[in-house]
SERO-4910 file (N, C-alpha, C, O; in steps of 0.05 Angstrom, whole numbers):
BEGIN
 pado doro    nc1    nc2    nc3   cac1   cac2   cac3    cc1    cc2    cc3    oc1    oc2    oc3
  Met    A    349    665    142    326    666    160    324    693    174    345    704    182
  His    A    300    704    177    297    730    190    306    729    219    301    709    233
  Pro    A    321    749    229    331    749    256    309    745    277    314    732    297
  Leu    A    286    758    273    264    755    292    254    726    294    245    717    315
  Val    A    255    712    271    246    684    270    266    667    287    257    649    301
  Ser    A    292    673    284    312    658    300    307    663    330    311    644    345
  Ile    A    299    687    338    293    692    366    269    676    375    269    664    396
  Gly    A    249    674    357    225    658    364    232    629    367    222    616    385
  Leu    A    249    618    349    256    590    350    273    584    375    270    562    387
  Ser    A    290    602    382    307    597    406    290    599    431    297    587    451
  Thr    A    269    615    431    251    618    454    233    594    457    229    584    479
  Leu    A    223    584    434    205    560    434    213    542    411    202    544    389
  Pro    A    232    523    416    242    505    394    220    489    380    223    481    357
  Asp    A    197    484    394    175    469    382    165    482    357    152    470    340
  Leu    A    171    508    353    162    523    330    175    513    304    166    518    282
  Ile    A    197    498    307    210    487    283    191    469    267    192    468    243
  Ser    A    173    456    281    154    438    268    133    453    252    118    441    236
  Leu    A    132    480    255    113    496    240    123    504    213    108    511    195
  Leu    A    150    504    209    162    512    184    163    488    166    180    470    170
  Asp    A    147    488    145    146    465    126    173    462    112    182    439    108
  Asp    A    185    484    104    211    483     91    224    510     93    212    529    105
  Thr    A    248    513     82    263    538     86    250    561     70    259    584     74
  Thr    A    231    556     53    218    577     37    190    584     49    175    599     36
  Asp    A    184    574     72    158    580     84    157    608     96    164    612    119
  Thr    A    150    628     80    151    656     88    126    663    105    129    681    122
  Thr    A    103    651    100     79    659    114     82    654    144     77    672    160
  Thr    A     90    629    152     93    623    180    116    639    192    114    648    215
  Ser    A    138    644    177    160    660    188    151    688    194    159    699    215
  Lys    A    134    699    177    125    727    182    107    728    207    108    747    222
  Lys    A     91    707    211     74    706    235     91    705    260     85    718    280
  Ile    A    112    688    259    130    686    283    143    713    288    145    722    311
  Ala    A    153    726    266    166    752    270    147    773    281    155    789    298
  Arg    A    122    773    272    103    792    282     97    788    312     95    808    327
  Val    A     96    763    320     91    758    349    114    767    365    110    780    386
  Val    A    139    762    356    163    771    371    163    801    373    169    812    394
  Glu    A    158    815    351    158    844    350    136    855    368    140    875    382
  Ser    A    112    843    367     89    853    382     94    851    412     88    870    427
  Val    A    104    828    421    108    824    450    131    840    460    130    852    482
  Ser    A    153    842    445    177    856    454    175    886    451    188    901    465
  Gly    A    158    895    432    155    923    426    178    935    411    182    959    412
  Ser    A    193    918    398    217    927    383    221    910    359    212    887    358
  Ala    A    234    921    339    240    906    314    270    902    312    279    892    291
  Glu    A    286    910    332    315    908    331    323    881    345    318    879    369
  Pro    A    334    862    331    341    836    343    359    838    367    355    824    387
  Gln    A    380    856    365    399    857    387    386    868    412    391    857    434
  Ser    A    369    888    410    355    899    433    335    879    445    331    878    469
  Ile    A    323    863    428    303    843    437    318    822    453    309    814    474
  Arg    A    341    813    443    356    792    457    365    802    485    364    788    505
  Gln    A    374    827    486    383    839    511    360    841    531    362    836    555
  Ala    A    336    849    520    312    852    537    303    825    548    295    823    571
  Leu    A    305    804    531    297    777    540    316    766    562    307    753    580
  Gln    A    342    772    559    361    763    579    357    777    605    362    766    627
  Ala    A    349    803    604    346    819    628    319    816    641    316    821    665
  Asp    A    298    808    626    271    808    637    259    780    632    250    773    610
  Met    A    258    763    654    247    736    651    217    737    646    206    719    633
  Ala    A    203    758    657    174    760    652    169    765    623    150    754    612
  Leu    A    185    781    610    182    786    581    186    760    565    172    754    546
  Glu    A    206    744    574    211    718    560    187    700    564    180    685    545
  Ala    A    175    700    588    152    682    593    129    691    576    114    674    565
  Arg    A    124    718    573    102    727    556    106    720    527     88    712    513
  Leu    A    131    722    518    137    715    490    133    686    485    122    678    465
  Lys    A    142    669    504    138    640    501    109    633    500    101    616    484
  Leu    A     92    646    517     64    640    517     51    648    491     34    634    480
  Ala    A     58    672    481     47    681    455     55    663    432     38    657    415
  Leu    A     80    653    432     89    635    411     75    608    413     68    596    393
  Ala    A     70    599    438     56    573    442     28    575    432     17    556    420
  Thr    A     15    598    437    -12    603    426    -13    602    396    -30    591    384
  Leu    A      8    615    384     10    615    354     14    586    344      2    579    324
  Gln    A     30    571    358     34    543    350      8    527    350      3    512    332
  Thr    A     -7    530    371    -33    516    373    -52    524    351    -65    507    339
  Asp    A    -53    550    345    -71    559    324    -63    548    297    -80    540    281
  Leu    A    -37    549    291    -28    539    265    -31    509    262    -38    499    241
  Glu    A    -27    494    284    -31    465    283    -60    459    278    -66    440    263
  Arg    A    -78    474    291   -107    470    286   -114    476    257   -130    461    245
  Glu    A   -103    497    246   -109    504    218    -99    482    199   -113    475    180
  Arg    A    -75    472    205    -64    451    187    -80    425    189    -86    412    169
  Leu    A    -88    418    213   -104    394    216   -131    396    202   -140    377    189
  Thr    A   -143    420    204   -168    424    190   -165    422    160   -181    411    146
  Ala    A   -143    434    150   -138    433    121   -133    404    112   -143    396     90
  Gln    A   -119    388    128   -114    360    120   -140    344    120   -144    328    102
  Val    A   -157    349    140   -182    335    141   -199    342    117   -212    324    105
  Asn    A   -201    368    111   -217    377     88   -207    365     62   -222    357     45
  His    A   -180    365     59   -169    353     35   -175    324     32   -182    314     11
  Ala    A   -173    309     55   -179    281     54   -209    276     47   -215    258     32
  Lys    A   -226    293     58   -255    290     52   -260    295     23   -276    281     10
  Glu    A   -248    316     12   -252    322    -17   -242    299    -34   -255    291    -54
  Ser    A   -219    288    -28   -208    266    -44   -226    241    -42   -231    228    -62
  Gln    A   -236    236    -18   -253    213    -14   -280    217    -29   -290    198    -41
  Gln    A   -291    241    -28   -316    247    -42   -313    244    -72   -331    233    -85
  Ala    A   -290    253    -83   -285    251   -111   -283    221   -120   -295    213   -140
  Ala    A   -269    205   -103   -267    177   -109   -294    163   -107   -300    145   -123
  Leu    A   -310    171    -88   -336    158    -84   -354    165   -107   -369    148   -117
  Ser    A   -353    190   -117   -370    198   -140   -362    182   -165   -379    174   -180
  Lys    A   -336    179   -169   -326    163   -192   -336    134   -190   -344    123   -210
  Leu    A   -335    123   -166   -344     95   -162   -374     93   -167   -384     74   -178
  Asp    A   -389    113   -157   -418    113   -161   -425    114   -191   -444    100   -200
  Arg    A   -411    131   -206   -416    132   -235   -410    105   -248   -425     96   -266
  His    A   -389     92   -240   -381     67   -252   -403     45   -246   -411     30   -264
  Leu    A   -412     44   -221   -432     25   -213   -459     31   -227   -473     12   -235
  Lys    A   -465     56   -231   -490     64   -244   -489     55   -273   -509     44   -284
  Asp    A   -466     58   -287   -463     49   -314   -467     18   -316   -480      8   -334
  Gln    A   -456      4   -297   -459    -25   -296   -488    -33   -293   -498    -51   -307
  Arg    A   -501    -20   -274   -530    -27   -269   -547    -21   -294   -564    -37   -301
  Glu    A   -542      2   -307   -558      9   -331   -553    -12   -353   -572    -19   -367
  Ala    A   -528    -20   -356   -522    -40   -378   -535    -67   -372   -547    -79   -390
  Arg    A   -534    -75   -347   -546   -101   -339   -577    -99   -342   -590   -119   -351
  Thr    A   -588    -76   -334   -617    -73   -336   -626    -74   -365   -647    -86   -372
  Ala    A   -611    -61   -383   -618    -61   -411   -618    -89   -423   -636    -97   -437
  Phe    A   -597   -105   -417   -595   -132   -428   -617   -150   -415   -628   -167   -429
  Ser    A   -623   -145   -390   -645   -161   -377   -672   -155   -391   -688   -173   -395
  Ser    A   -676   -130   -397   -701   -122   -411   -703   -135   -438   -724   -144   -447
  Leu    A   -681   -134   -453   -681   -146   -480   -686   -176   -478   -700   -188   -495
  Ala    A   -674   -189   -458   -678   -218   -455   -707   -224   -448   -719   -244   -458
  Ala    A   -719   -208   -431   -747   -212   -423   -766   -209   -446   -787   -222   -447
  Leu    A   -759   -191   -465   -776   -187   -489   -769   -205   -512   -780   -203   -534
  Asn    A   -751   -224   -507   -742   -243   -528   -731   -228   -553   -734   -237   -575
  Ser    A   -718   -206   -548   -707   -190   -570   -682   -204   -581   -666   -215   -565
  Pro    A   -678   -204   -607   -654   -216   -618   -629   -201   -610   -607   -213   -610
  Phe    A   -632   -176   -602   -608   -161   -593   -597   -172   -567   -573   -168   -561
  Ala    A   -613   -187   -552   -603   -199   -527   -581   -220   -533   -565   -226   -515
  Trp    A   -581   -231   -558   -561   -251   -565   -535   -238   -575   -516   -252   -582
  Gly    A   -535   -211   -576   -512   -197   -586   -486   -205   -572   -466   -212   -586
  Pro    A   -484   -204   -545   -459   -211   -532   -451   -240   -537   -427   -246   -540
  Val    A   -471   -258   -539   -464   -286   -545   -452   -289   -572   -432   -303   -576
  Val    A   -465   -277   -592   -455   -279   -620   -427   -267   -623   -409   -280   -634
  Val    A   -424   -243   -612   -397   -230   -613   -376   -247   -600   -354   -250   -610
  Ser    A   -383   -258   -577   -364   -275   -562   -356   -299   -578   -332   -307   -578
  Leu    A   -375   -312   -591   -369   -336   -607   -351   -328   -631   -333   -343   -637
  Ile    A   -357   -306   -644   -341   -297   -667   -312   -292   -658   -293   -301   -672
  Val    A   -309   -278   -637   -282   -272   -627   -267   -297   -619   -244   -300   -626
  Thr    A   -281   -315   -605   -268   -339   -595   -260   -357   -618   -237   -367   -619
  Leu    A   -279   -362   -637   -272   -379   -660   -251   -366   -678   -233   -380   -687
  Gly    A   -253   -340   -681   -232   -326   -697   -205   -328   -684   -185   -331   -698
  Phe    A   -204   -326   -658   -179   -327   -644   -165   -354   -648   -142   -356   -656
  Phe    A   -181   -376   -642   -169   -402   -645   -164   -410   -674   -145   -424   -681
  Gly    A   -182   -400   -693   -178   -406   -721   -153   -394   -732   -137   -407   -745
  Ile    A   -149   -368   -727   -125   -355   -737   -100   -366   -723    -78   -368   -735
  Leu    A   -102   -373   -697    -79   -385   -683    -71   -411   -697    -47   -416   -700
  Ser    A    -91   -427   -705    -85   -452   -719    -71   -446   -746    -52   -459   -753
  Gly    A    -81   -426   -760    -69   -419   -786    -40   -409   -782    -23   -415   -799
  Leu    A    -35   -395   -761     -8   -385   -756     11   -409   -751     34   -409   -760
  Leu    A      1   -429   -736     17   -452   -730     23   -468   -756     45   -478   -759
  Val    A      4   -469   -775      9   -483   -800     30   -468   -816     48   -481   -828
  Leu    A     29   -441   -817     49   -426   -832     77   -431   -820     97   -431   -835
  Trp    A     78   -433   -794    104   -438   -781    116   -465   -789    141   -468   -790
  Arg    A     99   -485   -795    108   -512   -802    114   -516   -831    126   -536   -839
  Thr    A    107   -496   -848    112   -499   -877    131   -478   -886    133   -456   -875
  Pro    A    147   -484   -908    166   -464   -919    150   -440   -928    129   -442   -941
  Met    A    161   -416   -923    146   -392   -930    156   -381   -956    180   -377   -960
  Glu    A    137   -376   -974    143   -361   -999    136   -332   -994    127   -324   -972
  Asp    A    140   -315  -1014    134   -286  -1010    105   -282  -1002     99   -266   -985
  Ser    A     87   -296  -1015     58   -293  -1009     52   -303   -981     36   -291   -967
  Ser    A     66   -324   -972     62   -335   -946     71   -315   -924     59   -312   -903
  Arg    A     94   -301   -931    103   -281   -912     84   -258   -908     79   -249   -886
  Glu    A     71   -250   -930     51   -229   -928     27   -238   -912     17   -224   -895
  Ala    A     19   -263   -916     -3   -274   -901      5   -276   -871    -12   -271   -853
  Phe    A     30   -284   -866     40   -286   -839     38   -259   -824     30   -258   -801
  Gln    A     45   -237   -838     44   -211   -826     15   -203   -820      9   -191   -799
  Leu    A     -3   -209   -839    -31   -203   -834    -42   -218   -811    -57   -208   -794
  Leu    A    -34   -244   -809    -43   -261   -787    -32   -250   -760    -46   -251   -740
  Asn    A     -8   -241   -761      4   -230   -737    -11   -206   -726    -16   -203   -702
  Ile    A    -19   -188   -745    -35   -165   -737    -63   -174   -726    -72   -164   -706
  Ala    A    -75   -192   -741   -102   -201   -734   -103   -215   -707   -121   -211   -691
  Ile    A    -82   -231   -702    -83   -246   -677    -78   -228   -653    -87   -233   -631
  Gly    A    -63   -206   -657    -60   -186   -636    -86   -173   -628    -92   -170   -604
  Ala    A   -102   -166   -648   -128   -154   -643   -147   -174   -630   -161   -167   -611
  Leu    A   -147   -199   -640   -165   -219   -630   -157   -228   -602   -174   -236   -586
  Thr    A   -131   -226   -595   -123   -233   -568   -135   -214   -548   -145   -222   -527
  Ala    A   -135   -188   -555   -147   -168   -537   -177   -173   -535   -189   -171   -513
  Gly    A   -190   -180   -558   -218   -186   -557   -225   -210   -541   -245   -211   -527
  Phe    A   -208   -231   -544   -212   -256   -529   -210   -251   -499   -225   -262   -483
  Ala    A   -190   -234   -491   -187   -228   -462   -212   -213   -452   -220   -217   -429
  Thr    A   -223   -196   -469   -247   -181   -461   -271   -200   -458   -287   -197   -439
  Val    A   -272   -220   -476   -294   -240   -474   -292   -255   -448   -312   -259   -433
  Ile    A   -268   -264   -441   -263   -280   -416   -271   -263   -392   -284   -272   -374
  Ser    A   -263   -237   -393   -269   -220   -370   -299   -215   -368   -311   -213   -346
  Phe    A   -313   -213   -392   -342   -207   -392   -358   -230   -381   -376   -226   -365
  Trp    A   -350   -255   -388   -366   -278   -380   -357   -290   -353   -374   -299   -337
  Leu    A   -331   -291   -348   -321   -303   -324   -314   -284   -302   -315   -291   -279
  Gly    A   -307   -259   -310   -300   -239   -290   -272   -244   -279   -259   -263   -287
  Ser    A   -263   -227   -261   -237   -230   -250   -240   -230   -220   -249   -211   -208
  Ser    A   -231   -252   -207   -234   -254   -178   -218   -232   -164   -226   -221   -144
  Gln    A   -194   -227   -175   -178   -206   -163   -192   -179   -166   -192   -163   -147
  Gly    A   -203   -173   -189   -218   -148   -193   -242   -146   -175   -248   -125   -164
  Ser    A   -255   -169   -170   -278   -168   -152   -270   -162   -124   -283   -147   -110
  Arg    A   -247   -174   -115   -238   -169    -88   -230   -140    -85   -235   -127    -65
  Ala    A   -217   -128   -106   -209   -100   -105   -233    -82   -104   -234    -62    -89
  Lys    A   -254    -89   -120   -278    -73   -119   -292    -75    -92   -301    -54    -82
  Asp    A   -293    -99    -81   -306   -101    -54   -291    -85    -33   -302    -73    -16
  Ala    A   -264    -86    -35   -248    -70    -16   -253    -41    -19   -254    -26      0
  Ser    A   -256    -32    -45   -261     -3    -50   -288      5    -39   -291     26    -27
  Leu    A   -308    -12    -43   -334     -6    -32   -334     -5     -2   -347     13      9
  Ala    A   -320    -23     11   -319    -23     40   -305      1     51   -309      8     75
  Ala    A   -288     13     35   -272     35     45   -287     62     47   -278     80     60
  Tyr    A   -310     63     33   -324     88     32   -348     88     51   -363     68     53
  Pro    A   -351    110     66   -374    112     84   -400    113     69   -401    123     47
  Gly    A   -421    102     81   -447    103     69   -453     79     51   -475     76     42
  Thr    A   -433     63     45   -437     39     28   -450     17     45   -439     10     66
  Pro    A   -473      6     36   -485    -15     52   -467    -39     56   -455    -48     37
  Gln    A   -465    -49     80   -448    -71     87   -464    -93    100   -484    -87    114
  Pro    A   -457   -118     97   -472   -139    110   -469   -137    140   -447   -131    150
  Thr    A   -490   -143    155   -490   -141    184   -477   -166    195   -486   -188    189
  Pro    A   -455   -164    212   -442   -188    223   -460   -201    243   -478   -189    255
  Met    A   -455   -227    248   -470   -242    268   -466   -230    296   -484   -228    312
  Asn    A   -440   -223    302   -433   -212    328   -420   -185    323   -395   -183    323
  Pro    A   -435   -163    320   -423   -138    315   -403   -129    336   -408   -134    360
  Ser    A   -381   -117    327   -361   -108    346   -369    -82    359   -384    -67    347
  Pro    A   -360    -77    383   -366    -52    397   -353    -29    383   -333    -33    369
  Pro    A   -363     -4    386   -350     19    374   -322     23    384   -315     16    406
  Leu    A   -305     34    366   -277     39    373   -275     60    394   -290     80    394
  Pro    A   -256     58    413   -253     78    433   -242    104    421   -228    103    401
  Thr    A   -248    127    434   -240    152    423   -224    168    444   -227    163    468
  Gly    A   -208    186    434   -192    203    451   -207    227    460   -231    229    456
  Pro    A   -193    246    472   -206    270    483   -221    286    463   -241    299    470
  Gln    A   -213    285    437   -227    301    417   -242    283    398   -248    291    375
  Gly    A   -249    259    407   -265    241    390   -248    226    370   -259    214    352
  Thr    A   -221    227    373   -204    214    354   -203    184    359   -200    176    382
  Asn    A   -205    168    339   -203    139    341   -176    132    352   -155    139    339
  Thr    A   -174    118    374   -149    111    386   -142     81    383   -122     72    394
  Met    A   -158     66    369   -151     37    364   -136     35    338   -147     42    317
  Asn    A   -111     27    339    -95     25    315   -101      0    299   -107    -21    310
  Leu    A   -100      2    272   -107    -20    255    -85    -42    257    -90    -65    252
  Asn    A    -61    -34    264    -39    -53    267    -24    -47    293     -3    -35    293
  Pro    A    -36    -55    316    -24    -48    342      4    -57    345     20    -42    357
  Ser    A     12    -80    335     39    -90    339     59    -72    326     80    -67    339
  Arg    A     55    -63    302     73    -46    288     74    -18    301     96     -7    305
  Phe    A     52     -8    309     52     18    323     67     16    349     84     33    355
  Asp    A     62     -5    364     75     -8    390    105    -11    387    121      0    402
  Ala    A    114    -25    366    142    -29    361    155     -2    355    177      4    365
  Cys    A    142     14    338    153     40    331    152     59    355    170     75    359
  Met    A    131     57    371    127     74    394    149     69    415    158     88    427
  Asp    A    156     44    418    178     38    438    204     51    430    218     61    447
  Ile    A    209     52    404    234     65    395    233     95    399    252    108    407
  Val    A    210    107    393    206    136    398    209    143    427    222    163    434
  Phe    A    198    126    445    201    130    474    230    130    482    238    146    499
  Glu    A    246    112    470    274    111    476    288    138    469    306    147    483
  His    A    280    150    447    292    175    438    283    198    456    299    215    462
  Glu    A    257    198    463    246    221    477    253    222    507    255    243    519
  Gly    A    256    199    520    262    198    548    238    203    566    215    204    557
  Gly    A    244    207    592    223    211    612    218    241    618    221    258    601
  Phe    A    211    246    643    204    273    651    229    291    653    250    283    662
  Ala    A    226    316    643    248    335    645    235    363    647    215    369    634
  Asn    A    247    380    663    238    407    665    262    426    671    263    440    691
  His    A    280    425    652    305    440    656    299    470    652    285    478    633
  Pro    A    310    487    669    304    516    667    314    528    641    303    549    632
  Asp    A    334    517    628    344    527    602    329    516    578    334    524    556
  Asp    A    310    498    583    295    486    561    270    503    555    252    504    572
  Pro    A    269    516    532    246    533    526    220    518    525    198    529    528
  Gly    A    221    492    520    197    476    518    184    471    545    161    463    546
  Gly    A    198    477    567    187    473    593    185    444    601    200    427    592
  Ala    A    165    438    618    161    411    627    154    392    604    137    398    587
  Thr    A    168    369    603    165    350    582    166    321    594    183    316    611
  Asn    A    149    304    584    149    276    593    142    258    569    122    263    555
  Phe    A    158    238    564    155    220    541    156    236    515    145    227    494
  Gly    A    168    260    515    168    277    491    144    295    489    142    311    470
  Ile    A    124    293    507    100    309    506    104    334    523    110    332    546
  Thr    A    102    357    510    106    382    524     81    390    539     59    379    535
  Leu    A     84    411    556     61    421    571     40    432    553     16    426    557
  Glu    A     48    447    532     28    458    514     14    437    497    -10    439    492
  Thr    A     29    416    490     16    394    475     -5    380    492    -26    373    482
  Leu    A      2    375    518    -17    362    535    -42    379    540    -64    369    542
  Arg    A    -38    405    543    -61    423    546    -79    422    521   -104    421    524
  Ala    A    -67    422    498    -83    421    473    -97    394    471   -120    393    462
  Trp    A    -84    372    479    -96    345    477   -120    343    496   -141    332    488
  Arg    A   -117    353    520   -139    351    540   -158    374    537   -179    374    550
  Asp    A   -151    394    520   -168    417    517   -173    431    544   -195    437    551
  Asp    A   -151    434    559   -153    445    586   -128    462    591   -106    453    594
  Ala    A   -133    489    593   -111    507    597   -100    507    625    -79    518    630
  Ser    A   -114    493    644   -104    492    671    -84    469    677    -76    466    699
  Val    A    -77    454    656    -58    432    659    -31    444    668    -22    464    657
  Thr    A    -18    432    688      6    442    699     30    424    694     27    402    682
  Ala    A     54    433    703     78    416    699     75    390    715     86    370    707
  Gln    A     61    391    738     57    367    753     40    347    737     45    322    739
  Asp    A     20    357    722      4    339    705     22    326    684     18    302    677
  Val    A     41    341    674     60    329    655     77    307    668     81    286    656
  Arg    A     86    312    693    101    292    707     85    267    712     95    245    710
  Asp    A     59    270    717     41    248    723     30    234    697     16    214    699
  Leu    A     38    245    674     28    233    649     36    204    647     59    197    652
  Thr    A     17    187    640     23    158    637     32    152    609     26    166    590
  Ala    A     47    130    606     55    121    580     31    114    562     33    118    538
  Lys    A     10    105    574    -14     98    559    -26    122    546    -33    121    522
  Glu    A    -28    145    561    -40    169    549    -21    180    528    -29    191    508
  Ala    A      5    179    534     25    189    514     23    174    488     24    185    466
  Arg    A     19    147    490     15    131    466    -10    140    450     -9    142    426
  Ser    A    -31    146    465    -56    155    452    -51    182    437    -61    186    415
  Ile    A    -36    200    449    -30    225    436    -13    221    411    -19    232    390
  Tyr    A      8    205    413     25    199    390      9    185    368     13    190    344
  Arg    A     -8    167    377    -24    151    357    -42    170    341    -43    168    316
  Ala    A    -57    187    355    -76    204    341    -64    228    326    -71    233    303
  Arg    A    -44    241    339    -34    266    328    -10    262    308     -3    280    293
  Tyr    A      1    238    309     24    233    291     21    208    274     21    210    250
  Trp    A     18    184    287     16    159    271     -8    159    252     -4    155    228
  Gln    A    -32    164    262    -55    164    245    -56    189    227    -65    187    204
  Ala    A    -46    212    236    -45    236    220    -28    232    195    -34    244    174
  Met    A     -8    215    197     10    209    174      3    183    160     17    174    142
  Asn    A    -19    170    168    -28    146    155     -7    124    155     -3    110    136
  Cys    A      7    122    178     30    103    179     21     74    177     37     57    170
  Asp    A     -4     68    184    -14     40    182    -12     30    153     -8      6    148
  Ala    A    -14     49    134    -14     41    105     14     39     94     18     30     71
  Leu    A     34     48    109     62     48     99     75     20    106     67      8    125
  Pro    A     93     12     89    107    -14     94    124    -12    120    132     10    128
  Ala    A    129    -35    132    146    -36    156    173    -24    149    185    -29    128
  Gly    A    184     -8    168    209      6    164    205     34    155    214     53    168
  Ile    A    190     38    134    183     65    125    165     78    146    168    102    151
  Asp    A    147     62    157    129     74    177    145     85    201    138    106    212
  Leu    A    167     72    208    183     81    231    197    107    225    196    126    241
  Val    A    211    109    202    227    133    197    209    157    193    216    179    202
  Val    A    186    153    180    167    176    177    155    184    204    153    208    210
  Phe    A    147    164    220    135    169    246    154    184    264    147    204    277
  Asp    A    179    174    266    198    186    284    205    214    276    208    232    293
  Phe    A    208    219    250    214    246    241    190    265    245    193    288    252
  Gly    A    166    254    242    142    270    247    140    278    276    132    301    282
  Val    A    147    260    294    147    267    323    167    289    328    162    307    344
  Asn    A    190    288    315    212    306    320    208    333    306    216    354    317
  Ala    A    197    333    282    196    358    266    168    365    256    165    385    243
  Gly    A    148    349    262    121    355    254    111    336    232    125    330    213
  Pro    A     85    327    234     74    308    214     74    319    186     80    304    167
  Ser    A     68    345    182     66    356    155     94    355    142     96    347    118
  Arg    A    115    363    156    141    363    144    150    334    137    161    329    116
  Ala    A    145    315    156    153    288    151    139    276    126    151    262    111
  Ser    A    113    282    123     98    272    100    108    285     74    111    271     54
  Lys    A    113    311     75    122    324     51    150    315     42    156    313     19
  Met    A    167    309     62    194    299     55    191    272     40    205    268     20
  Leu    A    174    255     49    169    229     35    159    234      7    168    221    -12
  Gln    A    140    253      4    128    258    -22    149    270    -42    148    264    -65
  Arg    A    167    287    -31    187    298    -49    206    276    -59    214    276    -82
  Leu    A    213    257    -42    231    235    -50    217    218    -71    231    207    -89
  Leu    A    191    215    -69    176    198    -88    168    212   -113    162    199   -133
  Gly    A    169    239   -113    161    254   -137    131    256   -140    121    261   -162
  Thr    A    116    252   -118     87    255   -119     79    283   -111     96    299   -105
  Gln    A     52    288   -111     43    314   -103     51    320    -74     46    304    -56
  Val    A     63    343    -69     72    350    -42     50    367    -28     50    391    -30
  Asp    A     32    353    -14     11    366      0     11    360     30     -7    370     44
  Gly    A     29    343     39     30    337     68     10    317     76      7    312    100
  Val    A     -5    305     57    -25    284     64    -17    258     50    -17    256     26
  Ile    A    -11    238     66     -3    212     55    -28    197     48    -42    185     65
  Gly    A    -35    196     22    -59    183     13    -52    161     -7    -30    151     -7
  Pro    A    -72    152    -23    -68    129    -41    -45    133    -61    -31    114    -66
  Glu    A    -42    158    -71    -21    163    -91      7    159    -78     24    146    -90
  Thr    A     10    170    -54     36    167    -41     41    138    -33     64    128    -37
  Ile    A     21    124    -23     24     96    -15     32     79    -39     50     62    -38
  Ala    A     18     84    -62     25     68    -86     53     73    -95     67     55   -104
  Ala    A     62     98    -93     90    105   -101    110     91    -82    131     83    -91
  Val    A    104     90    -56    122     77    -37    125     47    -44    147     37    -43
  Glu    A    102     34    -51    103      6    -56    119     -1    -81    127    -25    -84
  Glu    A    124     18    -98    140     13   -122    170     16   -117    187     10   -134
  Gln    A    178     25    -92    206     30    -86    218      7    -71    204     -7    -56
  Pro    A    245      2    -74    259    -17    -56    260     -4    -28    271     17    -25
  Ile    A    248    -18     -9    244     -6     17    271      1     31    273     23     42
  Pro    A    291    -16     31    316     -8     44    328     17     32    339     34     46
  Thr    A    327     19      5    338     43     -8    322     68      0    334     89      4
  Leu    A    295     65      1    279     88      8    284     97     37    284    121     43
  Ile    A    289     77     55    295     84     83    321    100     84    323    120     98
  Asp    A    342     92     69    367    106     68    364    134     57    375    153     67
  Arg    A    349    136     35    344    162     23    330    181     42    336    205     43
  Tyr    A    310    171     56    295    187     74    313    197     97    311    220    106
  Ser    A    329    179    107    347    186    129    367    207    121    374    225    136
  Thr    A    377    205     96    396    225     86    382    252     83    394    273     90
  Ala    A    358    252     73    343    277     70    337    289     98    337    314    101
  Arg    A    332    272    117    327    282    144    352    296    156    349    317    168
  Leu    A    375    284    152    400    297    161    405    323    147    414    343    158
  Arg    A    399    324    121    403    348    105    385    371    116    393    394    116
  Tyr    A    361    363    125    343    383    136    354    394    162    354    418    167
  Tyr    A    364    376    180    375    385    205    399    405    201    402    424    215
  Glu    A    415    399    181    439    415    176    432    444    169    449    461    171
  Gln    A    408    449    159    400    476    152    388    491    175    383    515    172
  Leu    A    385    479    198    372    492    221    393    509    236    417    502    236
  Pro    A    385    531    247    404    549    261    416    537    286    437    546    295
  His    A    403    516    298    413    505    323    429    479    318    433    463    336
  Phe    A    437    474    292    451    449    286    477    446    302    484    424    310
  Gln    A    491    468    306    516    467    320    512    457    349    529    443    360
  Ser    A    489    464    361    484    456    389    472    429    391    479    413    409
  Phe    A    453    422    373    438    397    376    444    377    353    432    355    352
  Gly    A    463    384    335    468    367    312    476    339    319    467    320    306
  Asn    A    494    335    339    503    308    345    480    290    355    478    267    347
  Gly    A    462    302    371    439    286    380    420    279    357    410    257    356
  Trp    A    416    298    339    398    293    315    411    272    297    397    254    287
  Lys    A    437    273    293    451    253    277    447    225    289    441    205    276
  Arg    A    452    223    315    450    198    329    422    186    327    418    162    322
  Arg    A    402    203    332    375    194    330    368    184    302    355    164    299
  Thr    A    376    199    282    370    191    254    383    164    248    370    147    235
  Glu    A    408    160    256    422    135    250    409    111    265    406     90    253
  Leu    A    403    115    290    390     94    306    363     86    294    356     63    292
  Thr    A    348    106    285    322    101    273    325     86    246    310     68    240
  Arg    A    345     94    231    350     81    205    357     51    209    346     34    195
  Arg    A    374     45    229    381     17    234    357      1    243    353    -21    234
  Ala    A    342     13    261    318     -2    271    298     -6    248    285    -27    247
  Ala    A    296     13    230    277     10    207    286    -13    189    270    -29    179
  Ile    A    312    -14    183    323    -36    166    317    -63    179    310    -82    166
  Asn    A    321    -64    206    315    -90    220    286    -97    219    279   -121    219
  Met    A    268    -77    217    240    -83    217    230    -95    190    210   -108    189
  Ile    A    246    -91    169    237   -101    143    233   -132    143    214   -142    131
  Ser    A    250   -146    158    248   -175    159    229   -184    181    225   -208    184
***
């Protein structure tokens, strides 16, 4: 790690959440440039001596790094939103094409039926042929099984075996064509409801609009009980108000720093006293919008949602999401979407919780401050792992 980056991290530890991984050179270069610009030097030793001797210089550097953190977090959030919109638009276009093909096929058959065209009987005739052929060959196969087989019978048996395989697929298609699949219909309805702009039936008693946070973020969780359970555990880890002079993060309450509260309220005049007066309710809203919903934890199974959420609070939502994607072998883009959720559901949840916790410890061990904070990080990881395992049941 570049020495100037280490100085930046020691001045403002929250910057750790900006580094996606140990190979993130772009963010590291930005941190180094800020340190060099504020200090007016590129020599690490002289910069450290200047910071120890000049508290005003340290304060200016901390403010510049906090501004950089806010800008980068805004850029990442914008990129995540744009990626989600593009993925949603692509899925919606695919669904529109599928529905259009269905409508055109139904319209064509309706027109043929209205004109009394013989082609309108095509599906009926084909379905009868497939159905009769399926049961007829099945009966022949049963007869061969009940009679001694000669060489010619064995050849016939092989031909019947091939034919019945093809007709089985055709028979399944006929059943699906005429009777449909209730499960498929439910899945299609759920897909339609998930996309904006799709006409939905008007309820008898429409619900009021969801409440929003300071930046218009939806603050009503789809599964309040699971969020609250995970939030209680995070609160235990983060503690209450603290404003230790040696803590580069400054005033902190419920794990919410002064800079985070300023960004949430979009108010640069927020003070340490405002952080002290922060309520647990507002802290929950911040965690819900900036971490829980940003990582799509509602869609994750119980237990996995906790370990991802807690690590996201500690090290940043992007890093927590990417760590999960690396373990699953899916696309590592920091956005927990349908592909990641589907991969999670294929895993044994207790095993995935253990693997995620191990990867989390491995990440901490690579940090320059592990010697100072390693015991606390280990304890938090283990307590979170145990709580996650208990949540499975």
